[in-house]
PDB file as gemmi writes it, atoms N, CA and C in Angstrom:
CRYST1    1.000    1.000    1.000  90.00  90.00  90.00 P 1                      
ATOM      1  N   MET A   1      -1.779  14.699   3.008  1.00  0.00           N  
ATOM      2  CA  MET A   1      -2.484  14.006   4.041  1.00  0.00           C  
ATOM      3  C   MET A   1      -1.731  14.115   5.372  1.00  0.00           C  
ATOM      4  N   ALA A   2      -0.431  13.918   5.338  1.00  0.00           N  
ATOM      5  CA  ALA A   2       0.362  14.010   6.561  1.00  0.00           C  
ATOM      6  C   ALA A   2       0.284  15.407   7.157  1.00  0.00           C  
ATOM      7  N   LEU A   3       0.340  16.414   6.310  1.00  0.00           N  
ATOM      8  CA  LEU A   3       0.292  17.799   6.786  1.00  0.00           C  
ATOM      9  C   LEU A   3      -1.072  18.138   7.380  1.00  0.00           C  
ATOM     10  N   VAL A   4      -2.130  17.567   6.843  1.00  0.00           N  
ATOM     11  CA  VAL A   4      -3.482  17.854   7.331  1.00  0.00           C  
ATOM     12  C   VAL A   4      -3.758  17.126   8.645  1.00  0.00           C  
ATOM     13  N   TRP A   5      -3.436  15.837   8.715  1.00  0.00           N  
ATOM     14  CA  TRP A   5      -3.802  15.032   9.881  1.00  0.00           C  
ATOM     15  C   TRP A   5      -2.759  15.066  10.994  1.00  0.00           C  
ATOM     16  N   TYR A   6      -1.501  15.298  10.662  1.00  0.00           N  
ATOM     17  CA  TYR A   6      -0.416  15.251  11.651  1.00  0.00           C  
ATOM     18  C   TYR A   6       0.399  16.541  11.576  1.00  0.00           C  
ATOM     19  N   ARG A   7      -0.240  17.659  11.812  1.00  0.00           N  
ATOM     20  CA  ARG A   7       0.396  18.970  11.653  1.00  0.00           C  
ATOM     21  C   ARG A   7       1.683  19.126  12.461  1.00  0.00           C  
ATOM     22  N   LEU A   8       1.702  18.667  13.697  1.00  0.00           N  
ATOM     23  CA  LEU A   8       2.857  18.887  14.563  1.00  0.00           C  
ATOM     24  C   LEU A   8       4.074  18.061  14.159  1.00  0.00           C  
ATOM     25  N   ASP A   9       3.830  16.879  13.659  1.00  0.00           N  
ATOM     26  CA  ASP A   9       4.937  15.982  13.309  1.00  0.00           C  
ATOM     27  C   ASP A   9       4.744  15.460  11.885  1.00  0.00           C  
ATOM     28  N   TRP A  10       4.452  16.355  10.950  1.00  0.00           N  
ATOM     29  CA  TRP A  10       4.074  15.941   9.610  1.00  0.00           C  
ATOM     30  C   TRP A  10       5.217  15.311   8.832  1.00  0.00           C  
ATOM     31  N   LYS A  11       6.454  15.711   9.098  1.00  0.00           N  
ATOM     32  CA  LYS A  11       7.586  15.127   8.353  1.00  0.00           C  
ATOM     33  C   LYS A  11       7.749  13.649   8.692  1.00  0.00           C  
ATOM     34  N   LYS A  12       7.646  13.321   9.969  1.00  0.00           N  
ATOM     35  CA  LYS A  12       7.737  11.918  10.381  1.00  0.00           C  
ATOM     36  C   LYS A  12       6.566  11.129   9.806  1.00  0.00           C  
ATOM     37  N   ALA A  13       5.362  11.696   9.884  1.00  0.00           N  
ATOM     38  CA  ALA A  13       4.182  11.026   9.345  1.00  0.00           C  
ATOM     39  C   ALA A  13       4.329  10.803   7.843  1.00  0.00           C  
ATOM     40  N   TYR A  14       4.843  11.785   7.141  1.00  0.00           N  
ATOM     41  CA  TYR A  14       5.045  11.666   5.695  1.00  0.00           C  
ATOM     42  C   TYR A  14       5.993  10.511   5.372  1.00  0.00           C  
ATOM     43  N   LEU A  15       7.110  10.438   6.075  1.00  0.00           N  
ATOM     44  CA  LEU A  15       8.077   9.361   5.832  1.00  0.00           C  
ATOM     45  C   LEU A  15       7.468   7.991   6.128  1.00  0.00           C  
ATOM     46  N   LEU A  16       6.699   7.899   7.201  1.00  0.00           N  
ATOM     47  CA  LEU A  16       6.071   6.617   7.530  1.00  0.00           C  
ATOM     48  C   LEU A  16       5.003   6.234   6.508  1.00  0.00           C  
ATOM     49  N   LEU A  17       4.284   7.209   5.989  1.00  0.00           N  
ATOM     50  CA  LEU A  17       3.313   6.913   4.933  1.00  0.00           C  
ATOM     51  C   LEU A  17       4.020   6.426   3.668  1.00  0.00           C  
ATOM     52  N   MET A  18       5.191   6.954   3.409  1.00  0.00           N  
ATOM     53  CA  MET A  18       5.938   6.548   2.220  1.00  0.00           C  
ATOM     54  C   MET A  18       6.456   5.118   2.322  1.00  0.00           C  
ATOM     55  N   VAL A  19       6.514   4.577   3.536  1.00  0.00           N  
ATOM     56  CA  VAL A  19       6.881   3.173   3.708  1.00  0.00           C  
ATOM     57  C   VAL A  19       5.895   2.294   2.941  1.00  0.00           C  
ATOM     58  N   GLY A  20       4.663   2.768   2.836  1.00  0.00           N  
ATOM     59  CA  GLY A  20       3.651   2.024   2.086  1.00  0.00           C  
ATOM     60  C   GLY A  20       4.021   1.805   0.634  1.00  0.00           C  
ATOM     61  N   LEU A  21       4.850   2.659   0.094  1.00  0.00           N  
ATOM     62  CA  LEU A  21       5.302   2.489  -1.291  1.00  0.00           C  
ATOM     63  C   LEU A  21       6.401   1.438  -1.405  1.00  0.00           C  
ATOM     64  N   ALA A  22       7.106   1.207  -0.313  1.00  0.00           N  
ATOM     65  CA  ALA A  22       8.233   0.270  -0.334  1.00  0.00           C  
ATOM     66  C   ALA A  22       7.792  -1.172  -0.573  1.00  0.00           C  
ATOM     67  N   ILE A  23       6.521  -1.484  -0.346  1.00  0.00           N  
ATOM     68  CA  ILE A  23       6.095  -2.872  -0.551  1.00  0.00           C  
ATOM     69  C   ILE A  23       6.052  -3.249  -2.024  1.00  0.00           C  
ATOM     70  N   ASP A  24       6.226  -2.283  -2.896  1.00  0.00           N  
ATOM     71  CA  ASP A  24       6.294  -2.614  -4.315  1.00  0.00           C  
ATOM     72  C   ASP A  24       7.598  -3.316  -4.676  1.00  0.00           C  
ATOM     73  N   ILE A  25       8.457  -3.540  -3.706  1.00  0.00           N  
ATOM     74  CA  ILE A  25       9.687  -4.302  -3.950  1.00  0.00           C  
ATOM     75  C   ILE A  25       9.346  -5.701  -4.458  1.00  0.00           C  
ATOM     76  N   ASP A  26       8.168  -6.216  -4.098  1.00  0.00           N  
ATOM     77  CA  ASP A  26       7.796  -7.555  -4.548  1.00  0.00           C  
ATOM     78  C   ASP A  26       7.535  -7.627  -6.050  1.00  0.00           C  
ATOM     79  N   HIS A  27       7.428  -6.482  -6.700  1.00  0.00           N  
ATOM     80  CA  HIS A  27       7.275  -6.467  -8.155  1.00  0.00           C  
ATOM     81  C   HIS A  27       8.555  -6.963  -8.846  1.00  0.00           C  
ATOM     82  N   LEU A  28       9.675  -6.844  -8.156  1.00  0.00           N  
ATOM     83  CA  LEU A  28      10.952  -7.284  -8.744  1.00  0.00           C  
ATOM     84  C   LEU A  28      11.012  -8.789  -8.939  1.00  0.00           C  
ATOM     85  N   TRP A  29      10.188  -9.553  -8.212  1.00  0.00           N  
ATOM     86  CA  TRP A  29      10.184 -11.007  -8.348  1.00  0.00           C  
ATOM     87  C   TRP A  29       9.294 -11.473  -9.491  1.00  0.00           C  
ATOM     88  N   ALA A  30       8.530 -10.586 -10.073  1.00  0.00           N  
ATOM     89  CA  ALA A  30       7.620 -10.953 -11.163  1.00  0.00           C  
ATOM     90  C   ALA A  30       8.344 -10.896 -12.500  1.00  0.00           C  
ATOM     91  N   SER A  31       7.823 -11.653 -13.437  1.00  0.00           N  
ATOM     92  CA  SER A  31       8.380 -11.621 -14.776  1.00  0.00           C  
ATOM     93  C   SER A  31       7.219 -11.462 -15.757  1.00  0.00           C  
ATOM     94  N   PRO A  32       7.131 -10.380 -16.467  1.00  0.00           N  
ATOM     95  CA  PRO A  32       7.991  -9.203 -16.444  1.00  0.00           C  
ATOM     96  C   PRO A  32       7.748  -8.374 -15.170  1.00  0.00           C  
ATOM     97  N   ILE A  33       8.710  -7.531 -14.819  1.00  0.00           N  
ATOM     98  CA  ILE A  33       8.600  -6.721 -13.607  1.00  0.00           C  
ATOM     99  C   ILE A  33       7.358  -5.850 -13.675  1.00  0.00           C  
ATOM    100  N   TYR A  34       7.099  -5.242 -14.813  1.00  0.00           N  
ATOM    101  CA  TYR A  34       5.918  -4.397 -14.974  1.00  0.00           C  
ATOM    102  C   TYR A  34       5.078  -4.904 -16.136  1.00  0.00           C  
ATOM    103  N   ASP A  35       3.827  -5.111 -15.863  1.00  0.00           N  
ATOM    104  CA  ASP A  35       2.874  -5.499 -16.898  1.00  0.00           C  
ATOM    105  C   ASP A  35       1.632  -4.627 -16.706  1.00  0.00           C  
ATOM    106  N   PRO A  36       1.361  -3.718 -17.628  1.00  0.00           N  
ATOM    107  CA  PRO A  36       0.243  -2.793 -17.439  1.00  0.00           C  
ATOM    108  C   PRO A  36      -1.128  -3.470 -17.404  1.00  0.00           C  
ATOM    109  N   THR A  37      -1.204  -4.719 -17.826  1.00  0.00           N  
ATOM    110  CA  THR A  37      -2.493  -5.418 -17.827  1.00  0.00           C  
ATOM    111  C   THR A  37      -2.646  -6.363 -16.639  1.00  0.00           C  
ATOM    112  N   ARG A  38      -1.701  -6.345 -15.713  1.00  0.00           N  
ATOM    113  CA  ARG A  38      -1.730  -7.262 -14.571  1.00  0.00           C  
ATOM    114  C   ARG A  38      -2.232  -6.537 -13.325  1.00  0.00           C  
ATOM    115  N   CYS A  39      -3.123  -7.180 -12.591  1.00  0.00           N  
ATOM    116  CA  CYS A  39      -3.621  -6.658 -11.323  1.00  0.00           C  
ATOM    117  C   CYS A  39      -2.656  -7.084 -10.217  1.00  0.00           C  
ATOM    118  N   SER A  40      -2.161  -6.124  -9.468  1.00  0.00           N  
ATOM    119  CA  SER A  40      -1.209  -6.417  -8.397  1.00  0.00           C  
ATOM    120  C   SER A  40      -1.846  -7.175  -7.241  1.00  0.00           C  
ATOM    121  N   ILE A  41      -3.100  -6.855  -6.942  1.00  0.00           N  
ATOM    122  CA  ILE A  41      -3.778  -7.477  -5.808  1.00  0.00           C  
ATOM    123  C   ILE A  41      -3.944  -8.967  -6.093  1.00  0.00           C  
ATOM    124  N   GLY A  42      -3.390  -9.764  -5.191  1.00  0.00           N  
ATOM    125  CA  GLY A  42      -3.480 -11.212  -5.331  1.00  0.00           C  
ATOM    126  C   GLY A  42      -2.383 -11.828  -6.181  1.00  0.00           C  
ATOM    127  N   PHE A  43      -1.635 -11.018  -6.914  1.00  0.00           N  
ATOM    128  CA  PHE A  43      -0.565 -11.556  -7.751  1.00  0.00           C  
ATOM    129  C   PHE A  43       0.770 -11.496  -7.030  1.00  0.00           C  
ATOM    130  N   HIS A  44       1.108 -10.349  -6.516  1.00  0.00           N  
ATOM    131  CA  HIS A  44       2.390 -10.176  -5.820  1.00  0.00           C  
ATOM    132  C   HIS A  44       2.250 -10.612  -4.356  1.00  0.00           C  
ATOM    133  N   PRO A  45       3.316 -11.190  -3.784  1.00  0.00           N  
ATOM    134  CA  PRO A  45       3.229 -11.737  -2.417  1.00  0.00           C  
ATOM    135  C   PRO A  45       2.792 -10.733  -1.349  1.00  0.00           C  
ATOM    136  N   LEU A  46       3.226  -9.498  -1.439  1.00  0.00           N  
ATOM    137  CA  LEU A  46       2.874  -8.501  -0.424  1.00  0.00           C  
ATOM    138  C   LEU A  46       1.567  -7.781  -0.743  1.00  0.00           C  
ATOM    139  N   HIS A  47       0.859  -8.251  -1.760  1.00  0.00           N  
ATOM    140  CA  HIS A  47      -0.410  -7.664  -2.169  1.00  0.00           C  
ATOM    141  C   HIS A  47      -1.554  -8.677  -2.045  1.00  0.00           C  
ATOM    142  N   GLY A  48      -1.369  -9.689  -1.203  1.00  0.00           N  
ATOM    143  CA  GLY A  48      -2.371 -10.737  -1.038  1.00  0.00           C  
ATOM    144  C   GLY A  48      -3.292 -10.485   0.144  1.00  0.00           C  
ATOM    145  N   ALA A  49      -4.204 -11.415   0.370  1.00  0.00           N  
ATOM    146  CA  ALA A  49      -5.203 -11.271   1.428  1.00  0.00           C  
ATOM    147  C   ALA A  49      -4.575 -11.268   2.818  1.00  0.00           C  
ATOM    148  N   VAL A  50      -3.667 -12.190   3.076  1.00  0.00           N  
ATOM    149  CA  VAL A  50      -3.039 -12.266   4.406  1.00  0.00           C  
ATOM    150  C   VAL A  50      -2.244 -11.001   4.721  1.00  0.00           C  
ATOM    151  N   PRO A  51      -1.385 -10.523   3.819  1.00  0.00           N  
ATOM    152  CA  PRO A  51      -0.703  -9.263   4.112  1.00  0.00           C  
ATOM    153  C   PRO A  51      -1.660  -8.091   4.319  1.00  0.00           C  
ATOM    154  N   ILE A  52      -2.749  -8.030   3.565  1.00  0.00           N  
ATOM    155  CA  ILE A  52      -3.699  -6.929   3.729  1.00  0.00           C  
ATOM    156  C   ILE A  52      -4.343  -6.984   5.115  1.00  0.00           C  
ATOM    157  N   ILE A  53      -4.613  -8.172   5.615  1.00  0.00           N  
ATOM    158  CA  ILE A  53      -5.133  -8.317   6.977  1.00  0.00           C  
ATOM    159  C   ILE A  53      -4.103  -7.819   7.987  1.00  0.00           C  
ATOM    160  N   ILE A  54      -2.838  -8.143   7.751  1.00  0.00           N  
ATOM    161  CA  ILE A  54      -1.768  -7.673   8.633  1.00  0.00           C  
ATOM    162  C   ILE A  54      -1.683  -6.144   8.594  1.00  0.00           C  
ATOM    163  N   TYR A  55      -1.836  -5.550   7.421  1.00  0.00           N  
ATOM    164  CA  TYR A  55      -1.813  -4.090   7.309  1.00  0.00           C  
ATOM    165  C   TYR A  55      -2.977  -3.478   8.088  1.00  0.00           C  
ATOM    166  N   ALA A  56      -4.129  -4.132   8.062  1.00  0.00           N  
ATOM    167  CA  ALA A  56      -5.283  -3.636   8.819  1.00  0.00           C  
ATOM    168  C   ALA A  56      -5.025  -3.731  10.318  1.00  0.00           C  
ATOM    169  N   ILE A  57      -4.357  -4.791  10.745  1.00  0.00           N  
ATOM    170  CA  ILE A  57      -3.997  -4.932  12.161  1.00  0.00           C  
ATOM    171  C   ILE A  57      -3.013  -3.835  12.555  1.00  0.00           C  
ATOM    172  N   LEU A  58      -2.040  -3.549  11.695  1.00  0.00           N  
ATOM    173  CA  LEU A  58      -1.113  -2.448  11.971  1.00  0.00           C  
ATOM    174  C   LEU A  58      -1.866  -1.128  12.120  1.00  0.00           C  
ATOM    175  N   PHE A  59      -2.866  -0.922  11.298  1.00  0.00           N  
ATOM    176  CA  PHE A  59      -3.661   0.295  11.350  1.00  0.00           C  
ATOM    177  C   PHE A  59      -4.474   0.384  12.641  1.00  0.00           C  
ATOM    178  N   ALA A  60      -4.820  -0.747  13.221  1.00  0.00           N  
ATOM    179  CA  ALA A  60      -5.662  -0.774  14.421  1.00  0.00           C  
ATOM    180  C   ALA A  60      -4.934  -0.300  15.674  1.00  0.00           C  
ATOM    181  N   TYR A  61      -3.612  -0.370  15.688  1.00  0.00           N  
ATOM    182  CA  TYR A  61      -2.841   0.010  16.872  1.00  0.00           C  
ATOM    183  C   TYR A  61      -2.231   1.393  16.693  1.00  0.00           C  
ATOM    184  N   ALA A  62      -2.306   2.203  17.736  1.00  0.00           N  
ATOM    185  CA  ALA A  62      -1.860   3.597  17.666  1.00  0.00           C  
ATOM    186  C   ALA A  62      -0.386   3.729  17.262  1.00  0.00           C  
ATOM    187  N   LYS A  63       0.473   2.863  17.767  1.00  0.00           N  
ATOM    188  CA  LYS A  63       1.911   2.986  17.485  1.00  0.00           C  
ATOM    189  C   LYS A  63       2.265   2.676  16.037  1.00  0.00           C  
ATOM    190  N   THR A  64       1.469   1.884  15.373  1.00  0.00           N  
ATOM    191  CA  THR A  64       1.759   1.508  13.985  1.00  0.00           C  
ATOM    192  C   THR A  64       0.697   2.024  13.015  1.00  0.00           C  
ATOM    193  N   ARG A  65      -0.165   2.898  13.484  1.00  0.00           N  
ATOM    194  CA  ARG A  65      -1.298   3.367  12.679  1.00  0.00           C  
ATOM    195  C   ARG A  65      -0.868   4.036  11.374  1.00  0.00           C  
ATOM    196  N   ILE A  66       0.156   4.877  11.421  1.00  0.00           N  
ATOM    197  CA  ILE A  66       0.548   5.610  10.213  1.00  0.00           C  
ATOM    198  C   ILE A  66       1.107   4.660   9.155  1.00  0.00           C  
ATOM    199  N   VAL A  67       1.921   3.703   9.577  1.00  0.00           N  
ATOM    200  CA  VAL A  67       2.460   2.725   8.627  1.00  0.00           C  
ATOM    201  C   VAL A  67       1.317   1.895   8.049  1.00  0.00           C  
ATOM    202  N   GLY A  68       0.410   1.442   8.911  1.00  0.00           N  
ATOM    203  CA  GLY A  68      -0.743   0.675   8.437  1.00  0.00           C  
ATOM    204  C   GLY A  68      -1.589   1.469   7.466  1.00  0.00           C  
ATOM    205  N   LEU A  69      -1.768   2.755   7.754  1.00  0.00           N  
ATOM    206  CA  LEU A  69      -2.528   3.624   6.855  1.00  0.00           C  
ATOM    207  C   LEU A  69      -1.852   3.711   5.493  1.00  0.00           C  
ATOM    208  N   GLY A  70      -0.553   3.911   5.480  1.00  0.00           N  
ATOM    209  CA  GLY A  70       0.178   3.985   4.215  1.00  0.00           C  
ATOM    210  C   GLY A  70       0.045   2.708   3.406  1.00  0.00           C  
ATOM    211  N   LEU A  71       0.145   1.565   4.086  1.00  0.00           N  
ATOM    212  CA  LEU A  71       0.024   0.280   3.401  1.00  0.00           C  
ATOM    213  C   LEU A  71      -1.393   0.055   2.877  1.00  0.00           C  
ATOM    214  N   LEU A  72      -2.383   0.403   3.677  1.00  0.00           N  
ATOM    215  CA  LEU A  72      -3.771   0.236   3.232  1.00  0.00           C  
ATOM    216  C   LEU A  72      -4.119   1.190   2.095  1.00  0.00           C  
ATOM    217  N   LEU A  73      -3.603   2.404   2.139  1.00  0.00           N  
ATOM    218  CA  LEU A  73      -3.818   3.332   1.024  1.00  0.00           C  
ATOM    219  C   LEU A  73      -3.199   2.784  -0.252  1.00  0.00           C  
ATOM    220  N   HIS A  74      -2.019   2.194  -0.127  1.00  0.00           N  
ATOM    221  CA  HIS A  74      -1.362   1.584  -1.285  1.00  0.00           C  
ATOM    222  C   HIS A  74      -2.237   0.474  -1.863  1.00  0.00           C  
ATOM    223  N   MET A  75      -2.783  -0.370  -0.986  1.00  0.00           N  
ATOM    224  CA  MET A  75      -3.642  -1.463  -1.459  1.00  0.00           C  
ATOM    225  C   MET A  75      -4.906  -0.910  -2.113  1.00  0.00           C  
ATOM    226  N   ALA A  76      -5.466   0.152  -1.553  1.00  0.00           N  
ATOM    227  CA  ALA A  76      -6.665   0.753  -2.135  1.00  0.00           C  
ATOM    228  C   ALA A  76      -6.376   1.312  -3.529  1.00  0.00           C  
ATOM    229  N   LEU A  77      -5.238   1.963  -3.676  1.00  0.00           N  
ATOM    230  CA  LEU A  77      -4.882   2.505  -4.996  1.00  0.00           C  
ATOM    231  C   LEU A  77      -4.639   1.389  -6.002  1.00  0.00           C  
ATOM    232  N   ASP A  78      -3.992   0.301  -5.551  1.00  0.00           N  
ATOM    233  CA  ASP A  78      -3.790  -0.836  -6.450  1.00  0.00           C  
ATOM    234  C   ASP A  78      -5.126  -1.486  -6.818  1.00  0.00           C  
ATOM    235  N   ALA A  79      -6.062  -1.531  -5.878  1.00  0.00           N  
ATOM    236  CA  ALA A  79      -7.381  -2.102  -6.170  1.00  0.00           C  
ATOM    237  C   ALA A  79      -8.121  -1.238  -7.191  1.00  0.00           C  
ATOM    238  N   ILE A  80      -8.003   0.065  -7.063  1.00  0.00           N  
ATOM    239  CA  ILE A  80      -8.611   0.966  -8.056  1.00  0.00           C  
ATOM    240  C   ILE A  80      -7.994   0.719  -9.420  1.00  0.00           C  
ATOM    241  N   ASP A  81      -6.675   0.519  -9.459  1.00  0.00           N  
ATOM    242  CA  ASP A  81      -5.993   0.222 -10.717  1.00  0.00           C  
ATOM    243  C   ASP A  81      -6.525  -1.076 -11.316  1.00  0.00           C  
ATOM    244  N   CYS A  82      -6.781  -2.067 -10.478  1.00  0.00           N  
ATOM    245  CA  CYS A  82      -7.317  -3.347 -10.975  1.00  0.00           C  
ATOM    246  C   CYS A  82      -8.692  -3.152 -11.595  1.00  0.00           C  
ATOM    247  N   VAL A  83      -9.523  -2.331 -10.975  1.00  0.00           N  
ATOM    248  CA  VAL A  83     -10.853  -2.055 -11.513  1.00  0.00           C  
ATOM    249  C   VAL A  83     -10.724  -1.330 -12.856  1.00  0.00           C  
ATOM    250  N   MET A  84      -9.814  -0.395 -12.927  1.00  0.00           N  
ATOM    251  CA  MET A  84      -9.620   0.350 -14.184  1.00  0.00           C  
ATOM    252  C   MET A  84      -9.129  -0.576 -15.296  1.00  0.00           C  
ATOM    253  N   ILE A  85      -8.271  -1.529 -14.933  1.00  0.00           N  
ATOM    254  CA  ILE A  85      -7.780  -2.496 -15.929  1.00  0.00           C  
ATOM    255  C   ILE A  85      -8.938  -3.364 -16.418  1.00  0.00           C  
ATOM    256  N   ALA A  86      -9.789  -3.796 -15.479  1.00  0.00           N  
ATOM    257  CA  ALA A  86     -10.897  -4.695 -15.822  1.00  0.00           C  
ATOM    258  C   ALA A  86     -11.904  -4.029 -16.749  1.00  0.00           C  
ATOM    259  N   TYR A  87     -12.089  -2.722 -16.600  1.00  0.00           N  
ATOM    260  CA  TYR A  87     -13.086  -2.022 -17.414  1.00  0.00           C  
ATOM    261  C   TYR A  87     -12.482  -1.254 -18.576  1.00  0.00           C  
ATOM    262  N   ALA A  88     -11.212  -1.470 -18.829  1.00  0.00           N  
ATOM    263  CA  ALA A  88     -10.562  -0.755 -19.958  1.00  0.00           C  
ATOM    264  C   ALA A  88     -10.830  -1.453 -21.264  1.00  0.00           C  
TER     265      ALA A  88                                                      
END                                                                             
């Protein structure tokens, strides 16, 4: 994605998109840390409604757009995982 949308500065864009993965640090506060039957959205502090709104605000501004995109993509993937868990 970084290479396609940000050809000139794709390495920087890639690193900023990877920041979106760093929010999984909040999984360390859960017990157990990993539960394959647990939906992350709404359970972990950085996966709640208020943080998701903040990620959307970050996406709205040009200077923070890439970080916001990475965070929103992370939330979208976690939401897909929640749907897959619900229908498994």
